[in-house]
C-alpha positions as CSV (number, residue, x, y, z in Angstrom):
1,M,-45.8,26.4,18.2
2,S,-43.6,25.7,15.2
3,E,-42.3,22.2,14.5
4,P,-38.8,21.5,16.0
5,R,-35.9,21.8,13.4
6,L,-33.3,19.4,12.3
7,W,-29.9,20.9,11.9
8,A,-27.0,19.2,10.2
9,V,-23.5,20.4,10.8
10,V,-21.2,18.7,8.2
11,G,-17.9,19.0,6.5
12,A,-14.4,17.5,6.4
13,T,-12.7,16.0,9.3
14,G,-10.9,18.7,11.4
15,T,-13.1,21.6,10.5
16,G,-14.6,22.2,14.0
17,K,-18.0,20.6,13.5
18,S,-18.3,19.5,17.1
19,D,-17.5,22.9,18.4
20,L,-20.0,24.6,16.1
21,A,-22.7,22.1,17.1
22,L,-22.1,22.8,20.8
23,D,-22.1,26.6,20.1
24,L,-25.3,26.2,18.2
25,A,-27.0,24.1,21.0
26,E,-26.0,26.7,23.7
27,A,-27.2,29.6,21.6
28,L,-30.6,27.9,20.9
29,R,-30.9,27.1,24.7
30,A,-30.2,30.7,25.5
31,R,-33.2,31.6,23.4
32,G,-35.5,29.2,25.2
33,N,-35.2,26.5,22.4
34,P,-33.1,23.6,23.8
35,A,-31.3,21.3,21.4
36,E,-29.6,17.9,21.5
37,I,-26.8,16.5,19.4
38,V,-27.0,13.3,17.3
39,N,-23.6,11.8,16.3
40,A,-23.1,11.0,12.5
41,D,-19.6,10.0,12.7
42,A,-19.5,6.3,11.8
43,M,-16.4,5.5,14.0
44,Q,-17.7,7.4,17.0
45,L,-20.5,4.9,17.2
46,Y,-17.9,2.4,18.7
47,R,-17.4,2.2,22.4
48,G,-13.8,2.8,23.3
49,M,-12.7,4.3,20.0
50,D,-12.0,7.7,21.5
51,I,-8.6,9.1,20.7
52,G,-8.4,8.1,17.1
53,T,-12.0,9.5,16.4
54,A,-11.5,12.8,18.2
55,K,-14.6,11.9,20.3
56,L,-15.5,14.6,22.7
57,P,-15.1,13.5,26.3
58,L,-18.2,13.9,28.5
59,A,-16.6,16.8,30.4
60,E,-16.3,18.8,27.1
61,R,-19.9,18.3,26.0
62,R,-21.0,21.4,27.9
63,G,-24.1,19.7,29.4
64,V,-25.7,19.2,26.0
65,P,-27.2,15.7,25.6
66,H,-25.5,13.6,23.0
67,H,-26.9,10.5,21.2
68,L,-25.4,7.6,19.3
69,L,-22.0,7.8,20.8
70,D,-20.5,4.5,22.2
71,V,-23.5,2.4,21.2
72,R,-21.7,-0.4,19.3
73,E,-18.9,-2.8,20.4
74,V,-15.8,-2.9,18.2
75,D,-16.6,-6.4,16.9
76,E,-20.1,-5.4,15.8
77,E,-21.0,-3.9,12.5
78,A,-22.4,-0.4,12.3
79,A,-23.5,-0.2,8.7
80,V,-25.5,2.7,7.4
81,A,-28.6,0.6,7.1
82,W,-28.4,0.0,10.8
83,Y,-27.5,3.6,11.6
84,Q,-30.4,5.3,9.7
85,P,-33.3,4.0,11.8
86,E,-31.4,4.5,15.0
87,A,-30.6,8.1,14.2
88,R,-34.1,8.9,13.1
89,E,-35.6,7.4,16.2
90,A,-33.2,9.6,18.3
91,I,-34.3,12.7,16.3
92,R,-38.0,11.8,16.7
93,S,-37.6,11.5,20.4
94,I,-35.8,14.9,20.6
95,H,-38.5,16.5,18.6
96,M,-41.2,14.9,20.8
97,R,-39.6,16.8,23.7
98,G,-40.0,20.0,21.7
99,D,-36.2,20.4,21.2
100,D,-34.2,20.9,18.0
101,A,-31.9,18.0,16.9
102,I,-28.4,18.8,15.6
103,L,-26.9,16.0,13.5
104,V,-23.2,16.3,13.4
105,G,-20.5,14.4,11.6
106,G,-18.4,13.9,8.5
107,S,-19.7,10.5,7.3
108,G,-21.4,11.6,4.1
109,L,-23.5,8.5,3.5
110,Y,-24.6,8.4,7.1
111,I,-25.7,12.1,7.0
112,S,-27.4,11.6,3.7
113,S,-29.3,8.5,4.9
114,V,-30.9,10.5,7.7
115,V,-31.4,13.9,6.1
116,Y,-32.8,12.6,2.7
117,E,-35.4,10.0,1.9
118,F,-33.2,6.8,1.6
119,H,-34.3,3.2,1.2
120,F,-31.9,0.3,1.5
121,P,-32.1,-3.0,-0.3
122,P,-32.5,-6.1,2.0
123,R,-29.6,-8.1,3.3
124,D,-28.9,-11.8,2.8
125,P,-26.4,-13.2,5.4
126,E,-25.8,-16.4,3.4
127,V,-24.9,-14.5,0.2
128,R,-22.7,-12.1,2.1
129,A,-20.8,-14.9,3.9
130,R,-20.1,-16.6,0.6
131,L,-18.9,-13.5,-1.0
132,E,-16.6,-12.7,2.0
133,Q,-15.2,-16.3,1.8
134,E,-14.5,-15.8,-1.9
135,S,-12.8,-12.6,-1.2
136,E,-10.6,-14.1,1.5
137,S,-9.7,-17.1,-0.6
138,H,-9.1,-15.6,-4.0
139,G,-8.8,-11.9,-3.4
140,L,-11.0,-8.9,-4.1
141,E,-10.1,-8.4,-7.8
142,G,-12.3,-11.2,-9.0
143,L,-15.3,-9.8,-7.2
144,L,-14.4,-6.3,-8.6
145,D,-14.4,-7.7,-12.2
146,R,-17.8,-9.3,-11.5
147,L,-19.2,-6.1,-10.3
148,R,-17.8,-4.2,-13.3
149,T,-19.6,-6.7,-15.5
150,L,-22.9,-6.7,-13.7
151,D,-23.1,-3.0,-12.8
152,P,-20.5,-0.8,-14.3
153,A,-22.0,2.4,-12.9
154,T,-21.7,1.1,-9.3
155,A,-18.3,-0.3,-9.9
156,A,-17.1,3.1,-11.0
157,K,-18.3,4.7,-7.8
158,V,-17.2,2.1,-5.2
159,D,-13.7,2.4,-3.8
160,P,-11.9,-0.6,-5.3
161,R,-10.0,-1.0,-1.9
162,N,-13.1,-1.2,0.1
163,S,-14.0,-4.9,0.2
164,R,-17.1,-4.3,2.4
165,R,-18.7,-2.0,-0.2
166,V,-17.8,-4.3,-3.2
167,I,-19.3,-7.3,-1.3
168,R,-22.4,-5.3,-0.3
169,A,-23.0,-4.3,-4.0
170,L,-22.8,-7.8,-5.2
171,E,-25.0,-9.0,-2.3
172,V,-27.7,-6.5,-3.5
173,I,-27.3,-7.5,-7.2
174,E,-27.7,-11.2,-6.3
175,Q,-31.0,-10.5,-4.7
176,G,-32.3,-9.2,-8.0
177,S,-31.5,-5.5,-7.9
178,S,-29.7,-3.8,-10.6
179,T,-28.2,-1.1,-8.5
180,Y,-26.2,-0.8,-5.3
181,G,-28.8,1.5,-3.8
182,A,-26.9,3.2,-0.9
183,S,-26.0,6.4,-2.6
184,L,-27.4,9.9,-2.7
185,P,-30.6,10.0,-4.9
186,E,-30.5,12.0,-8.1
187,R,-33.3,14.3,-6.8
188,P,-33.0,14.0,-3.0
189,V,-36.1,14.8,-0.9
190,L,-35.6,16.0,2.7
191,W,-36.9,13.6,5.3
192,H,-37.8,16.4,7.8
193,P,-39.3,19.5,6.3
194,R,-37.6,21.9,8.7
195,T,-34.1,20.9,8.0
196,R,-31.1,23.2,7.7
197,L,-27.7,22.0,6.5
198,I,-24.6,23.9,7.5
199,G,-21.2,23.0,5.9
200,L,-17.9,24.1,7.5
201,H,-15.1,25.1,5.1
202,V,-11.3,25.5,5.9
203,D,-8.7,26.6,3.4
204,R,-7.0,23.5,2.0
205,T,-3.5,24.4,3.2
206,D,-4.7,25.2,6.7
207,L,-6.7,22.0,6.8
208,V,-3.8,19.8,5.8
209,N,-1.7,21.4,8.6
210,R,-4.5,20.9,11.1
211,L,-5.0,17.2,10.1
212,D,-1.3,16.3,10.2
213,A,-0.9,18.0,13.6
214,R,-3.9,16.2,14.9
215,V,-2.6,12.8,13.9
216,V,0.6,13.4,15.8
217,R,-1.4,14.5,18.8
218,M,-3.4,11.3,18.7
219,W,-0.2,9.2,18.9
220,E,1.0,11.4,21.7
221,A,-2.3,11.0,23.5
222,G,-2.0,7.2,23.5
223,L,-3.7,5.9,20.5
224,V,-1.5,2.8,20.3
225,D,-2.4,1.9,23.9
226,E,-6.1,2.5,23.1
227,V,-5.8,0.1,20.1
228,A,-4.0,-2.5,22.2
229,D,-6.8,-2.4,24.8
230,L,-9.5,-2.7,22.0
231,R,-7.6,-5.6,20.5
232,Q,-8.3,-7.5,23.7
233,K,-12.0,-6.6,23.3
234,G,-12.2,-8.1,19.9
235,L,-11.3,-5.2,17.6
236,E,-9.8,-7.5,14.9
237,R,-13.0,-9.5,14.7
238,G,-15.0,-6.5,13.6
239,A,-15.8,-5.8,9.9
240,T,-15.4,-2.0,10.1
241,A,-13.6,-0.8,13.2
242,P,-10.2,-2.4,12.6
243,K,-10.1,-0.8,9.2
244,A,-10.7,2.7,10.6
245,I,-8.0,5.3,9.6
246,G,-5.4,5.4,12.4
247,Y,-6.6,2.2,14.0
248,A,-5.4,0.0,11.2
249,Q,-2.0,1.7,11.3
250,A,-1.8,1.4,15.1
251,L,-2.5,-2.3,14.8
252,A,0.3,-2.6,12.1
253,Q,2.6,-0.8,14.5
254,L,1.8,-3.1,17.3
255,D,2.5,-6.1,15.0
256,G,5.8,-4.6,14.0
257,I,4.6,-4.2,10.3
258,L,5.0,-0.4,10.5
259,T,7.3,1.8,12.6
260,E,5.7,4.6,14.6
261,A,6.9,7.2,12.0
262,D,5.5,5.2,9.2
263,A,2.2,4.6,10.9
264,I,1.8,8.3,11.6
265,A,2.8,9.2,8.0
266,Q,0.3,6.7,6.5
267,T,-2.5,7.9,8.8
268,Q,-1.8,11.5,7.8
269,A,-1.9,10.6,4.1
270,L,-5.1,8.6,4.4
271,T,-6.7,11.4,6.6
272,R,-6.0,14.0,3.9
273,R,-7.4,11.8,1.2
274,Y,-10.5,11.1,3.3
275,A,-11.0,14.9,3.9
276,R,-10.9,15.4,0.1
277,R,-13.6,12.7,-0.4
278,Q,-15.8,14.3,2.3
279,V,-15.7,17.7,0.6
280,S,-16.6,16.2,-2.7
281,W,-19.5,14.4,-1.2
282,F,-21.0,17.3,0.5
283,K,-20.7,19.6,-2.6
284,R,-23.6,17.8,-4.1
285,Y,-26.0,19.0,-1.4
286,A,-28.1,21.7,-3.0
287,E,-29.5,22.9,0.3
288,L,-26.1,23.2,2.0
289,E,-25.1,26.6,3.4
290,W,-21.2,26.8,3.4
291,R,-19.6,28.8,6.1
292,N,-15.9,29.5,6.7
293,A,-14.7,28.0,10.0
294,P,-15.1,29.1,12.7
295,A,-18.6,30.0,11.8
296,E,-20.5,32.6,13.8
297,V,-23.6,31.1,15.4
298,E,-25.4,34.4,15.8
299,E,-25.1,35.0,12.1
300,L,-26.6,31.6,11.5
301,L,-29.5,32.2,13.7
302,R,-30.3,35.5,12.0
303,H,-31.2,33.7,8.8
């Protein structure tokens, strides 16, 4: 009996990854080869973050087991260094049952940390707390300047607006490392030998229209009410969840900082930019097989 496979269905937000993963799982099951899905969307890890993450409701999962959905509270961190061992353990458990595992999501670093051999520098809570306090007291620019001096290559890669990434880079450097570490290796090695990566592509104009319409539907479906409820559960205490696209804008709307129209427009713009970054990230995967969405599962299984 051959070793179970690890599939990875990746691509920009709004390309239909969840539907393809379900179609693939059903097609494999029909061939006597059951499969289970492992979430690789960083924000879908959070319990209660449903509308703004386009999380599939239980009723729409077609009876396919899903792992790593709703496993963190909104005031907890779900960093990639936490996610990697959790995802790999889920995949090992699936494989021990003789089933294929389907990793699905658009969070590039999270996908990479599982699919490829990744090693993370250790954490130092005291250093991190000091850097966070410095950022809150004096702003992020000073920390950015320090990072540019200590590690120009990492500073050029890190989003200068992402305080969490800047602080993590400096935390690593202060522990004696000369590199940030959490990035795709120059010559990546697959973690699981029987891995197949499928990337979904949608024409740019079509994707923009899809994404803009989806944001409007999220507001119509009650995203602001969802965020108001999550606020009562500690959303704003979290390091990551309150900064998620759509959630930060809904919080600003609740606080009267943004109008509904401005919150929607800002979310649309940020979602489009995020989709561009996702495409750029996945283009570096040499093993990735690109397919136009919607992809034909039968064609995938013939290869």
